[in-house]
C-alpha positions, 0 to 999 in steps of 0.5 A: 500508524495503521493499527489494522495492518500492524495488529493483523500482521502480529496476530497472524504471525502470533497465532502461527508461532503459538501453534508451533511452540505449543505443538512441540519444539520450535527448532524443528521448524527451522531449516536453513536450506529451505529458507534459502530456497524460498526466500532467495528463490522468490527474491531472484524470480520476482526481481527478474520481472522488474527493474532493480530500482522498482524492486527496491522501491517497493519496500519503501512503498510498502510503508504506506500499508503501515503509515497512514498520513492522508487527510480526512476527506471531511477535514479537507472539505472544510479547509478548501471551503475556507480557502475559497472564502478567502480567495473570493474576498481577497483574490488568489493572492490572498492564499499566498503563504497559506500553511498546509501539511498536505504537500500536494495541496501546497503545490496546487496553491503555489501554482495558482498564486504564481498565476498559471491558467486553470488548465495548466494547474489541473494538468500539472496536478493530474500528472503528479497524481498519476505518477504517484499512483503508478509507483504505488501500482508497481509496488502492489504488483511486486508484492502480489508477485511475491505472494504468487512466487513464494508458494511455488518456490516452496513446492520446488524446495519440497520436491528437492527434499523428496528427491534427496529423501528417496535417493537414500531409502536404506535407513527407514528411520530417516524417512520421517524426519526427511519428509518433515524437512521437505514439507517445511519449504511449503510452509515457508512459502505459504506463510510468506504469501498469505501472512505477508505479501498478499495482505500488503498488496491488498492494503497498498491497493486500498491506500492507492484508492484513498490517495486517488480520492484525496488528490482528485478532491484537491484538484476539483477544489482548486479548479473551483477556487480558480474559476471563482465558484461559490464556496457553497457550490465547491463544498457540495461538489466535494461532498459527492466524494463522501458516502451518502451517510456522511453527506447527510450528517454534514448537511445537517450541520 
């Protein structure tokens, strides 16, 4: 579980809701037609830009903003260096049945053990990586589109409310409450965009970058193992993915 995403979401919504409750009756901020316009309108407008499968799949991809199961780069380096030592002593078949929780790494090991050429292994894993990253990119674009569309739908709802208010000016006392209801749709749109959709899109971009790095490290490490490189050389190559401060601490060890 990514605590930063969860705590950030709860904190943002909590602060806004606290301000609403402390400022008076919370029920005055509830308006069914306004929610229908903003939520329904946003969903419909965004769905038009993508296929139904892409739109529905984006919410599955969004779980990556809350669930972080990627290996730590330092642990991955240690694991692959151990594998390189085993392969150097007993050949690639020594890696058969190697246990790892990383599905991508397990797939690469199986390809090597099956006797595929290094170029075939690399190309297969690269295709797998790019396909995964493309799905993440679509999810990011969908949430970014939600963040862009929700405020616009909020403004549309506000305009509808203003038209309805101005068409009934006979009762001056009704103008204030009607104006408040009209402005609620703008609030709904701003909250959906800035507290939910855009932060999720940003976190998905971060997760995509992290996954690209981890999978690139795996591809490079497996390529080095197949070529029979010295495990120390493989380790130094993989350390180039780390920040310089962590490279230094590892070298010190």
